[in-house]
C-alpha positions in Angstrom: -23.2 -1.9 36.9 -20.4 0.2 38.3 -17.2 0.5 36.4 -15.2 -1.2 39.2 -17.6 -4.2 39.2 -17.5 -4.3 35.4 -13.7 -4.5 35.4 -13.8 -7.2 38.2 -16.2 -9.3 36.2 -14.2 -8.9 33.1 -11.1 -10.0 35.0 -12.9 -13.0 36.4 -13.9 -14.0 32.9 -10.3 -13.8 31.7 -9.2 -16.0 34.6 -11.9 -18.5 33.9 -10.7 -18.7 30.3 -7.1 -19.4 31.3 -8.0 -22.0 34.0 -10.6 -24.0 32.2 -9.2 -27.4 31.2 -12.1 -28.3 29.0 -13.0 -26.4 25.8 -15.9 -23.9 26.2 -18.6 -24.5 23.7 -19.2 -21.7 21.2 -22.9 -21.9 22.0 -22.3 -20.9 25.6 -23.2 -17.3 25.1 -23.5 -16.6 28.8 -19.8 -17.3 29.2 -18.6 -15.4 26.1 -20.8 -12.4 26.6 -18.7 -11.6 29.7 -16.0 -10.3 27.5 -18.0 -7.8 25.6 -21.7 -7.6 26.4 -21.6 -7.1 30.2 -18.6 -4.7 30.4 -17.6 -1.2 29.7 -13.8 -1.3 29.7 -11.5 1.0 28.0 -8.7 -0.2 25.7 -6.2 0.5 28.5 -8.3 -1.6 30.8 -8.3 -4.5 28.4 -4.5 -4.4 28.1 -4.1 -4.3 31.9 -6.7 -7.0 32.6 -5.5 -9.4 29.9 -1.8 -10.1 30.6 0.5 -11.3 27.9 1.5 -14.4 29.9 -2.2 -15.5 30.1 -2.8 -15.0 26.4 0.2 -17.2 25.6 -1.0 -19.8 28.2 -4.4 -20.1 26.6 -2.7 -20.3 23.2 -0.5 -23.2 24.3 -2.8 -25.0 26.8 -6.3 -24.3 25.6 -6.0 -23.5 21.9 -9.7 -24.3 21.2 -10.8 -21.6 23.7 -8.6 -19.0 22.1 -9.9 -19.9 18.7 -13.5 -19.7 19.9 -12.8 -16.3 21.6 -11.5 -14.9 18.3 -14.4 -16.5 16.3 -17.0 -15.1 18.7 -15.5 -11.6 18.7 -15.5 -11.5 14.9 -19.0 -12.9 14.8 -20.2 -10.0 17.0 -18.6 -7.5 14.7 -20.1 -9.1 11.6 -23.6 -9.0 13.3 -23.1 -5.4 14.2 -22.1 -4.5 10.7 -25.2 -6.2 9.4 -27.6 -4.5 11.8 -26.0 -1.0 11.8 -25.5 -0.8 15.6 -29.0 0.7 16.3 -28.6 0.6 20.1 -25.9 1.9 22.4 -25.4 -1.6 23.8 -24.5 -2.9 20.3 -22.1 0.0 19.8 -20.4 -0.9 23.1 -20.1 -4.5 22.1 -18.3 -3.4 18.9 -15.8 -1.4 20.9 -15.2 -4.2 23.4 -14.7 -6.8 20.7 -12.3 -4.4 18.8 -10.3 -3.9 22.0 -10.1 -7.6 22.8 -9.0 -8.5 19.2 -6.4 -5.7 19.3 -5.0 -7.2 22.4 -5.0 -10.8 21.2 -3.9 -10.6 17.5 -0.2 -9.9 18.1 0.1 -13.1 20.0 -1.6 -15.0 17.2 0.9 -13.5 14.7 4.0 -14.3 16.8 3.3 -18.1 16.7 3.9 -19.5 13.2 1.5 -22.3 13.8 -1.3 -19.8 14.6 -0.6 -17.4 11.8 -2.9 -19.0 9.3 -5.8 -19.4 11.8 -7.6 -16.3 10.6 -7.3 -17.4 7.0 -9.1 -20.7 7.7 -12.8 -21.0 7.5 -15.0 -21.6 10.5 -18.3 -23.2 9.7 -21.0 -20.5 9.8 -18.7 -17.7 10.7 -18.7 -14.3 9.2 -21.6 -14.8 6.8 -23.8 -11.9 6.0 -27.6 -12.5 6.3 -27.9 -12.1 2.5 -25.2 -14.7 1.9 -26.5 -17.8 0.2 -23.2 -19.7 0.5 -23.3 -22.9 2.4 -20.7 -23.6 5.1 -18.2 -25.0 2.6 -18.1 -21.5 0.9 -17.8 -19.5 4.1 -15.3 -16.7 4.1 -12.1 -17.0 6.0 -12.3 -15.3 9.4 -9.8 -12.6 8.3 -12.0 -11.6 5.4 -15.1 -11.5 7.5 -13.3 -9.3 10.1 -11.9 -6.9 7.5 -15.2 -6.5 5.7 -17.1 -6.0 8.9 -14.7 -3.3 10.0 -15.0 -1.5 6.6 -18.8 -1.4 7.0 -18.5 -0.2 10.6 -16.2 2.6 9.6 -19.2 4.0 7.6 -21.9 3.2 10.1 -24.4 6.1 10.6 -24.5 7.5 14.1 -21.6 5.3 15.1 -18.6 6.5 13.0 -20.3 8.9 10.6 -23.1 11.4 11.0 -26.4 10.3 9.7 -27.5 12.2 6.6 -30.9 10.6 6.7 -33.1 8.4 8.8 -31.3 5.1 9.7 -31.8 1.9 7.7 -35.1 0.1 8.3 -33.7 -3.3 7.6 -30.6 -5.3 7.1 -31.1 -4.9 3.3 -31.0 -1.1 3.7 -27.8 -1.3 5.6 -26.1 -3.4 2.9 -27.1 -0.9 0.3 -25.8 2.2 2.0 -23.7 4.3 -0.3 -20.6 5.0 1.8 -19.6 7.8 -0.6 -22.3 9.9 1.1 -20.3 9.5 4.4 -16.9 10.8 3.5 -15.2 11.6 6.8 -13.9 15.0 5.9 -14.2 17.5 3.0 -11.3 17.6 0.6 -9.8 15.8 -2.4 -12.7 16.4 -4.7 -15.6 15.2 -2.6 -18.8 16.6 -1.3 -18.9 18.6 1.9 -19.7 16.6 5.0 -21.4 18.0 8.1 -19.5 18.9 11.3 -18.1 15.8 13.0 -19.1 14.4 16.4 -16.0 13.8 18.6 -17.6 10.5 19.6 -17.4 9.4 16.0 -13.7 10.3 16.0 -13.1 8.1 19.1 -15.0 5.2 17.6 -13.1 5.4 14.3 -9.9 5.5 16.2 -10.7 2.3 18.0 -11.6 0.5 14.7 -8.5 1.9 12.9 -6.3 0.7 15.7 -7.7 -2.8 15.3 -7.3 -2.5 11.5 -3.6 -1.5 12.0 -3.2 -4.5 14.3 -4.5 -6.8 11.6 -2.0 -5.4 9.1 0.8 -5.9 11.6 1.3 -9.5 10.7 4.2 -8.1 8.6 6.1 -7.4 11.9 6.3 -11.1 12.7 8.0 -12.1 9.5 11.8 -11.7 9.0 13.1 -9.3 6.3 13.1 -11.1 2.9 14.5 -10.3 -0.5 11.3 -11.8 -2.0 9.4 -8.6 -2.7 6.4 -10.6 -4.2 5.3 -11.8 -0.8 2.3 -9.6 0.0 0.6 -8.9 3.3 -2.6 -10.9 2.9 -4.5 -8.6 5.3 -3.6 -5.5 3.3 -4.1 -7.2 -0.1 -7.6 -8.2 0.7 -8.6 -5.0 2.4 -7.4 -3.0 -0.5 -9.0 -5.2 -3.2 -12.3 -4.9 -5.0 -13.8 -7.2 -2.4 -13.9 -4.1 -0.1 -16.8 -2.0 -1.4 -15.7 0.9 0.8 -12.1 1.0 -0.6 -12.5 4.3 -2.4 -14.5 6.3 0.2 -12.2 4.9 2.9 -9.0 5.9 1.0 -10.3 9.4 0.4 -11.5 9.7 4.0 -8.1 8.8 5.3 -6.3 11.3 3.1 -8.8 14.0 3.9 -8.7 13.5 7.7 -4.9 13.7 7.6 -4.5 16.7 5.2 -7.4 18.7 6.6 -6.1 18.5 10.2 -5.0 21.7 11.8 -3.5 21.2 15.2 -3.3 24.9 16.0 -6.9 25.8 15.0 -7.7 29.4 15.8 -4.3 29.8 17.5 -5.6 30.4 21.0 -2.6 30.0 23.4 -2.5 26.8 25.5 -5.8 25.5 24.0 -4.3 22.1 23.8 -3.8 22.0 27.5 -7.4 23.0 28.2 -9.2 20.7 25.8 -8.7 17.1 24.6 -7.9 16.8 20.9 -9.6 13.6 19.9 -9.0 14.4 16.3 -5.2 14.1 16.7 -5.5 10.4 17.8 -7.6 9.7 14.7 -5.2 11.5 12.4 -2.3 9.5 13.8 -4.1 6.2 13.2 -5.2 7.4 9.7 -1.8 8.3 8.5 -0.4 5.0 9.9 -3.1 3.0 8.0 -2.3 4.9 4.8 1.5 4.2 4.9 1.1 0.5 5.6 -1.6 0.0 3.0 0.3 1.9 0.3 2.5 -1.1 -0.6 2.5 -2.9 -3.9 4.0 -6.0 -5.4 6.9 -4.2 -7.0 5.8 -5.1 -10.5 5.9 -1.5 -11.7 2.2 -1.0 -12.2 2.2 1.6 -9.4 4.4 3.8 -11.5 2.1 4.0 -14.5 1.1 7.5 -15.4 -2.2 8.6 -13.8 -5.3 7.7 -15.8 -7.2 10.7 -17.2 -10.4 8.9 -16.2 -12.1 9.8 -12.9 -11.0 8.1 -9.7 -14.3 6.3 -9.4 -13.5 4.3 -12.5 -12.1 1.2 -10.8 -12.0 -0.9 -14.0 -9.0 0.9 -15.5 -5.6 -0.9 -15.5 -3.6 -0.3 -12.4 -2.1 -2.0 -9.3 -4.3 -4.6 -7.6 -3.9 -2.6 -4.4 -6.7 -0.1 -4.9 -5.2 2.4 -2.4 -2.1 2.5 -4.6 -4.3 2.6 -7.6 -6.3 5.6 -6.4 -3.3 7.5 -5.2 -1.5 7.1 -8.5 -4.5 8.4 -10.4 -5.2 11.6 -8.4 -4.8 14.2 -11.1 -6.7 17.4 -10.3 -4.5 20.3 -9.3 -6.9 21.5 -6.6 -6.5 18.0 -5.0 -2.7 18.2 -5.3 -2.8 21.7 -3.7 -5.0 20.4 -0.8 -2.7 17.5 -0.1 0.6 19.4 -0.4 -0.6 22.3 1.8 -2.0 19.9 4.4 1.2 18.0 4.7 3.3 21.1 4.7 1.2 22.6 7.5 1.6 19.5 9.7 5.4 19.1 8.9 6.1 22.7 9.9 4.0 22.5 13.1 6.8 21.3 15.4 9.0 24.2 14.1 6.6 26.9 15.1 7.9 29.5 17.5 5.7 31.6 19.8 6.4 34.3 22.3 4.6 32.2 25.0 6.6 29.0 25.7 4.8 25.7 24.9 1.6 27.6 24.0 1.1 25.9 20.7 0.3 22.2 20.2 3.2 20.2 18.6 2.4 17.0 16.7 4.7 14.0 17.0 3.8 12.0 13.8 6.1 13.8 11.4 7.9 10.5 10.5 4.7 9.0 9.3 4.0 12.2 7.3 7.4 12.0 5.6 6.7 8.4 4.6 3.3 9.4 3.2 4.9 12.3 1.2 7.5 9.8 -0.1 4.8 7.4 -1.3 2.8 10.2 -2.9 5.9 11.4 -4.9 6.9 7.8 -5.8 3.5 6.5 -6.9 2.1 9.7 -8.5 4.7 11.4 -10.7 2.3 14.2 -11.6 2.1 15.1 -7.9 5.9 15.2 -7.8 5.9 17.6 -10.8 3.2 19.7 -9.1 5.3 19.9 -5.9 8.3 21.1 -7.9 6.3 23.5 -10.1 6.3 26.2 -7.5 8.2 27.3 -4.4 5.8 25.3 -2.3 8.4 22.5 -2.4 10.4 24.7 0.0 7.7 24.4 2.6 8.6 20.6 2.6 12.3 21.2 2.3 12.7 23.4 5.4 11.0 21.1 7.9 13.0 18.1 6.5 16.3 20.0 7.0 15.2 21.0 10.5 14.5 17.3 11.4 17.8 16.2 9.9 19.8 18.8 11.8 17.9 18.2 15.0 18.3 14.4 14.9 21.9 14.2 13.8 23.3 13.4 17.3 20.4 11.0 18.3 21.1 7.4 17.2 17.5 6.4 18.0 16.4 8.6 15.1 18.7 7.3 12.5 15.7 6.1 10.5 14.4 9.7 10.4 17.7 10.8 9.0 17.5 8.2 6.2 13.9 9.0 5.2 14.7 12.7 5.1 17.8 12.2 2.9 15.9 9.7 0.6 13.2 12.4 0.0 15.8 15.0 -0.9 17.6 12.5 -3.1 14.3 11.9 -5.0 13.6 15.6 -5.3 17.2 16.4 -6.4 16.8 14.2 -9.5 14.5 16.9 -11.0 15.9 20.1 -12.4 13.1 22.3 -10.9 14.2 21.4 -7.4 17.7 22.8 -8.0 16.1 25.9 -9.5 13.8 26.4 -6.5 16.7 26.3 -4.1 17.8 29.7 -5.5 14.9 31.4 -3.7 16.2 33.6 -0.7 15.8 31.9 2.7 14.1 34.4 4.9 12.0 32.1 7.3 14.9 31.6 9.7 13.6 28.6 11.6 15.8 28.3 14.7 18.4 25.7 13.9 21.7 24.9 15.5 23.7 26.1 12.4 25.7 29.3 11.7 23.8 32.4 10.9 23.9 33.3 7.2 22.2 35.4 4.6 21.5 33.5 1.4 19.2 31.1 -0.4 17.7 27.7 0.4 20.7 26.2 -1.3 22.9 27.7 1.3 20.6 26.3 4.0 20.9 22.8 2.5 24.6 22.9 2.3 25.1 24.3 5.8 22.8 21.6 7.3 24.6 18.9 5.3 27.9 20.1 6.6 26.6 20.1 10.1 25.4 16.5 9.7 28.7 15.3 8.3 31.0 17.0 10.8 29.0 16.7 14.0 26.5 13.8 13.4 27.0 10.4 15.1 29.0 7.7 13.3 26.1 5.7 12.1 25.2 8.4 9.6 28.4 7.8 7.6 26.6 5.5 5.1 24.5 8.6 4.2 27.5 10.7 3.2 27.5 9.7 -0.4 23.7 10.3 -0.6 24.2 13.8 0.9 26.9 14.7 -1.6 25.0 13.2 -4.5 22.2 15.6 -3.7 24.7 18.5 -3.7 26.0 17.2 -7.1 22.5 16.9 -8.5 21.5 20.5 -7.7 24.9 22.1 -8.4 24.3 22.8 -12.1 21.3 25.0 -11.2 22.7 27.1 -8.3 22.3 30.4 -10.2 19.5 29.3 -12.6 16.6 31.7 -12.5 14.9 30.7 -15.7 11.6 29.8 -14.1 11.8 31.9 -10.8 9.8 35.0 -10.1 11.4 38.2 -11.2 11.1 39.5 -7.7 14.2 37.6 -6.7 17.0 40.0 -5.9 19.9 39.8 -8.3 22.6 39.9 -5.6 21.1 36.8 -3.9 21.8 34.5 -6.8 24.9 32.6 -5.6 26.2 30.5 -2.8 26.9 32.5 0.3 30.4 32.7 1.6 29.3 30.6 4.6 28.1 27.8 2.3 31.1 28.0 0.0 33.5 27.7 3.0 31.5 24.7 4.2 31.9 22.9 0.9 35.7 23.6 0.9 35.9 22.5 4.5 34.4 19.1 3.5 36.9 18.8 0.7 39.7 19.5 3.2 38.3 16.9 5.6 37.9 14.2 2.9 41.1 14.8 1.0 43.7 14.3 3.7 46.0 11.4 3.0 45.1 9.4 6.1 41.4 9.7 5.4 41.7 8.7 1.7 43.7 5.6 2.6 41.5 4.6 5.5 38.8 2.8 3.5 38.3 1.5 0.0 35.6 4.0 -1.0 36.5 7.2 0.9 37.9 8.7 -2.3 34.4 8.7 -3.8 33.5 11.6 -1.5 36.2 13.7 -3.1 35.0 12.8 -6.5 31.5 14.0 -5.6 32.7 17.3 -4.3 35.0 17.9 -7.3 32.1 17.1 -9.6 29.9 19.7 -7.8 32.6 22.3 -8.1 33.0 21.6 -11.8 29.3 21.9 -12.4 29.1 25.3 -10.8 32.3 26.6 -12.5 31.3 25.3 -16.0 27.6 26.1 -15.9 27.0 28.8 -13.1 30.3 30.7 -12.9 28.6 34.1 -13.2 27.4 35.1 -9.7 29.2 32.3 -7.8 32.2 34.5 -6.9 32.1 33.4 -3.3 32.8 29.8 -4.2 35.5 30.8 -6.7 37.1 32.9 -4.0 37.0 30.1 -1.5 38.6 27.7 -4.1 41.3 30.2 -4.7 42.0 30.6 -1.0 42.1 26.8 -0.5 44.0 26.2 -3.8 46.6 24.1 -1.9 44.0 21.4 -1.4 43.7 20.8 -5.2 47.5 20.9 -5.6 47.8 18.3 -2.8 45.3 16.1 -4.5 47.1 16.4 -7.9 50.3 15.4 -6.1 48.8 12.7 -3.9 51.6 10.3 -2.9 51.1 6.6 -3.8 54.3 5.0 -2.6 54.1 2.4 0.2 56.0 4.6 2.8 53.6 7.5 2.4 50.6 5.2 2.7 51.9 3.6 5.9 52.7 7.0 7.3 49.2 8.2 6.7 47.7 5.1 8.2 49.9 5.5 11.3 48.4 9.0 11.8 44.9 7.6 11.5 45.5 5.1 14.3 46.6 8.0 16.5 43.5 10.1 15.7 40.6 7.7 14.9 37.9 10.4 15.2 38.4 11.6 11.7 35.6 14.0 10.7 34.9 15.4 14.2 38.6 16.1 14.8 38.9 18.1 11.6 35.7 20.0 12.1 36.7 21.3 15.5 40.1 22.6 14.3 39.4 23.7 10.7 35.9 24.9 10.6 35.3 28.5 11.6 31.9 28.2 13.4 29.9 31.3 14.0 27.1 32.0 16.5 24.1 29.7 15.9 20.6 31.1 15.1 18.8 32.7 18.0 16.4 30.4 19.8 18.0 27.2 18.5 18.9 24.3 20.6 21.9 22.1 20.1 21.4 18.6 18.8 21.6 16.1 21.7 21.9 12.3 21.9 19.0 10.1 22.9 18.1 9.8 26.5 19.4 6.6 28.1 16.8 3.9 27.9 15.2 5.3 24.7 13.8 2.5 22.6 14.8 2.2 18.9 14.2 -0.4 16.2 16.8 -1.8 13.9 17.0 -1.2 10.2 18.3 -3.2 7.3 21.3 -1.7 5.5 20.6 0.7 2.6 21.9 -0.2 -0.8 25.0 1.4 -2.2 24.6 4.7 -4.0 25.1 3.1 -7.4 22.3 0.7 -6.6 20.2 3.5 -5.2 20.4 5.8 -8.2 20.4 5.7 -12.0 22.5 8.1 -14.0 20.8 10.4 -16.5 22.6 12.8 -18.8 21.1 16.3 -19.4 20.8 17.1 -23.1 21.0 20.5 -24.6 17.2 21.0 -24.6 17.1 20.1 -20.9 15.7 16.6 -21.2 17.3 13.7 -19.4 18.6 10.7 -21.2 19.2 7.6 -19.1 22.9 6.4 -19.1 23.1 2.6 -19.3 25.0 1.2 -16.3 28.2 -0.5 -17.4 29.6 -3.6 -15.9 32.3 -3.3 -13.2 34.7 -5.0 -15.5 34.6 -2.1 -17.9 35.0 0.5 -15.1 38.4 1.6 -16.6 36.7 2.9 -19.7 34.3 5.2 -17.8 34.7 9.0 -17.9 36.4 10.6 -14.9 33.2 12.4 -14.0 31.2 9.2 -13.6 33.7 6.7 -12.6 33.7 7.1 -8.9 30.2 5.7 -8.5 30.2 2.8 -10.9 32.2 0.4 -8.9 30.4 -2.6 -7.4 31.4 -1.7 -3.8 28.9 -0.8 -1.2 28.4 2.4 0.9 31.5 4.4 1.6 32.6 4.6 5.2 34.1 7.9 6.5 36.2 6.4 9.1 37.4 2.8 8.7 37.3 1.2 12.1 35.0 3.8 13.7 32.1 2.3 11.8 33.0 -1.4 11.8 30.4 -3.2 13.8 28.5 0.0 14.4 25.0 -0.7 13.1 21.4 -0.3 14.0 21.3 -4.0 15.0 23.4 -7.0 15.7 23.4 -9.8 13.3 20.1 -11.8 13.4 20.6 -15.4 14.4 18.8 -18.4 13.1 18.8 -17.5 9.4 20.1 -20.3 7.2 18.8 -18.8 4.0 21.4 -16.6 2.2 18.6 -14.8 0.3 17.9 -12.3 3.0 18.5 -8.7 3.7 21.5 -8.0 5.9 21.8 -5.7 8.8 24.4 -2.9 8.6 26.8 -4.9 10.8 26.5 -7.9 8.5 26.9 -5.7 5.4 30.1 -4.2 6.9 31.6 -7.6 7.6 30.7 -8.9 4.1 32.0 -5.7 2.5 35.3 -6.0 4.2 35.5 -9.7 3.3 34.6 -9.2 -0.4 36.9 -6.2 -0.8 39.9 -8.2 0.5 39.5 -10.8 -2.2 39.9 -8.2 -5.0 42.4 -5.8 -3.5 45.6 -6.5 -1.7 44.9 -7.3 1.9 46.8 -8.0 5.1 44.4 -10.7 6.2 41.2 -12.3 5.1 39.0 -9.7 6.8 41.1 -6.5 6.6 41.5 -4.4 3.5 44.8 -2.4 3.0 45.6 0.3 0.4 48.3 -0.4 -2.2 50.1 1.9 -4.6 48.2 0.3 -7.6 44.9 1.0 -5.9 45.8 4.7 -5.3 46.9 5.1 -8.9 43.8 3.4 -10.2 41.6 6.4 -9.1 44.1 9.2 -8.7 44.5 9.5 -12.4 40.7 10.0 -12.8 40.4 12.8 -10.4 38.4 15.5 -12.3 40.8 18.4 -11.6 41.3 19.8 -15.0 38.7 22.5 -14.8 39.6 23.7 -11.4 43.3 23.7 -12.2 42.7 25.8 -15.3 40.6 28.2 -13.2 43.4 28.6 -10.7 46.0 29.0 -13.5 44.0 31.9 -14.9 42.6 33.7 -11.8 45.3 33.3 -9.1 47.9 35.5 -11.0 45.2 38.1 -11.7 44.0 38.2 -8.1 47.6 38.4 -6.8 48.4 41.2 -9.3 45.3 43.3 -8.4 46.1 42.9 -4.7 49.7 44.1 -5.2 48.8 46.9 -7.6 45.9 48.3 -5.5 47.2 47.2 -2.1 43.9 45.4 -1.5 43.4 43.8 1.9 39.5 43.8 1.8 38.1 40.6 0.4 35.0 42.5 -0.8 37.1 44.2 -3.5 38.4 40.9 -4.6 34.9 39.4 -4.7 33.8 42.4 -6.8 36.7 41.7 -9.3 35.7 38.0 -9.5 32.1 38.9 -9.9 32.8 40.8 -13.1 35.4 38.4 -14.4 34.9 35.8 -17.0 36.4 32.5 -18.0 34.7 32.2 -21.4 37.0 30.4 -23.8 39.6 29.7 -21.1 38.1 26.5 -19.5 38.0 23.0 -21.0 35.0 22.0 -23.0 32.1 21.7 -20.6 31.4 18.2 -19.5 27.9 16.6 -19.7 25.8 17.2 -16.7 25.1 13.9 -14.9 22.1 13.6 -12.6 21.7 10.6 -10.4 18.0 9.9 -10.0 16.6 7.7 -7.3 15.8 4.3 -8.6 13.4 2.0 -6.7 14.7 -1.5 -5.9 14.1 -4.4 -3.6 16.7 -3.1 -1.1 14.9 0.2 -0.6 11.5 -1.4 -0.5 12.7 -3.6 2.4 14.3 -0.7 4.1 11.0 1.3 4.0 9.0 -1.7 5.3 11.3 -2.1 8.3 11.5 1.6 9.0 7.7 2.1 8.6 6.7 -0.7 10.9 9.4 0.3 13.4 7.9 3.8 13.6 4.4 2.3 14.0 5.7 0.0 16.7 7.3 2.8 18.7 4.5 5.3 18.3 1.7 3.0 19.6 2.6 3.0 23.3 -0.9 3.8 24.7 -1.9 1.1 24.6 1.4 -0.7 23.8 0.0 -3.0 21.2 3.1 -4.9 20.2 5.3 -4.4 23.2 7.1 -7.5 24.4 5.8 -9.7 21.5 8.2 -11.7 19.4 8.5 -9.3 16.3 11.0 -10.5 13.7 11.0 -7.8 11.1 13.3 -5.7 13.3 14.9 -5.8 16.7 14.0 -3.5 19.6 16.9 -2.0 21.4 17.5 0.3 24.3 19.9 3.2 23.9 
């Protein structure tokens, strides 16, 4: 039968299904076989020939026919899994059924009345030949479907190469050891033979259906009840799935072993189709959506010393999370880390021939996978930080952050990148690794500098804050928290290689000036008085300066010199006016110049030429689709304070109630209040969120969008602080005095008191006009015995909570939704987890 005739007959069958007024009997195989046995359609054909309107029409007008269609398709998959697909016709039936279910399932999920259909039992459906259960004990349709797909993913000569002669009977098929058929060598498993690209295509089809099954989560609204699990994921990742371990390892291996460049032949990606890339994309998406747990903390248990094959040890019920948390061999960590780093750095690669190298597009999924690896397996996190390999992850993240800063459709990418850096910055080794000289010079739209990876981090953060779009302002406190966390170690070489040059052991002048420029921007009167939490940003910067001065003064002469040059900033902060007239005068200026950060950056920051080959960050193209996100928790909910003891260990600092905030130390006070995320420009951000408020939610126990959070924040603040109306907060003299007296200025003021006269004297005595001589003087100076007693180092470590769990779920599924456009699996369906918007 020709391909055109095949499509025509398939279309006729679809029309018959939608126009039949009477239910079609399940025993009418001649009718049902038209959908899978007599056709050879691609997945794109199925999506084109089965319109959304007709699926909905069958669902509403002929529900029994839709139910039978689903049941019959699952039945065919179960039969194929039992038989092992010995013939080409049976393999084609599997692919056709998979494509049909992929098309239909989203329309099952979008209707609340249909959502439980696959979890009901259909008499006689989905039973294996060896099952001795009667019809009353039949599996739900969903379980039969998931188990059949698991079997088919390890079906010899269909999705894996056959190591031996095929099974002689159904019993042989049921007893196949899937561990013999690991998809790819890696993570501690036996070498597998070269792969057939047809197997890659077949796996991709099955994984696409599996991902569609898991996507029921898209059709449920965001909820604060973190114990509600995805039943599809829960069952598939349970002990009911005998292939759970080999499938988990296969997915990890196929992702981490993928090399999109190969032998590096220019333009090879334009000459040959890369079927492996499609498989890798589906594999990494399956991994990130299955690596969810019930939030009970089991996922964070230390890895078991027993082998991964020991499934009886205590751990999360989700076996994928269990296996991931128990990977413990260093060679496996190395394989995973190098594989992820190779893929993350791929889009950054520069070649002499334009567009000659393949560039992957699934870096967001890779970042989520890296996050889950670090979050669930703390030994992997420590391995990452044990060497400078962590910088191979850092540089791509900073590149993505810098590149996406002007594109509001990529605000989720900005968040995941910052979250990863926040997690890493909670560990001392990360700060130490940042002292390694930066010599890669990936083309970025930032000033050229010579320095370390710490300089790179600060320069990129400065670029994000001063030239990013306004919806990034809730991330400012996270960015500065990262700077504070690493600041005590920006000259610490206790565990770095001795090959590091001694003169590259401090912040560069470029990075030092960027930090002072941020202080200049955040410490103006009109900015401080514009929103109730803007002063927190000043506290963060002062804390970072104090950490460097107290613990890494030697070698950080550039920062000390920058502080001396900008000493007026600190004097202005110490003398900050708090009278009503000054406050009103500052607010009047704010109304005249609402674009706060951008306005300052253009006039006060001395930008230099950007790196060669870099491209400026640009906004999203009109019409670009984006998905909404729930608001992130405030920084004090996102982190937990730890105090560094003399031996380097961290001791958790108990969070104190907001009512006792007045007793907190100046160093810690600015993040202990119960307020939410600070806003850099009050008014510029009000109402600016990733989504409008979601209607139809009567339950208060939900997660709010950023716009809703802003409205509630303004309303709650006005009830505790003097306000001009119910929904507008206004600064008062008492409010200014409440935090002004806690500004940690003592150390810096003492430094200025000691060094400014010395610098002025040496300039006069020697007639110095060259700053290099002043830097040399500062480099050999000392403040030992002259500064106040060093304060304790406070590190704010990322703390998992329900808010971030919900954020990751919405972000992760939003990425999956937008990335699957060929075919557009979920397009134009009634998803409720997020909203789809056009830029």
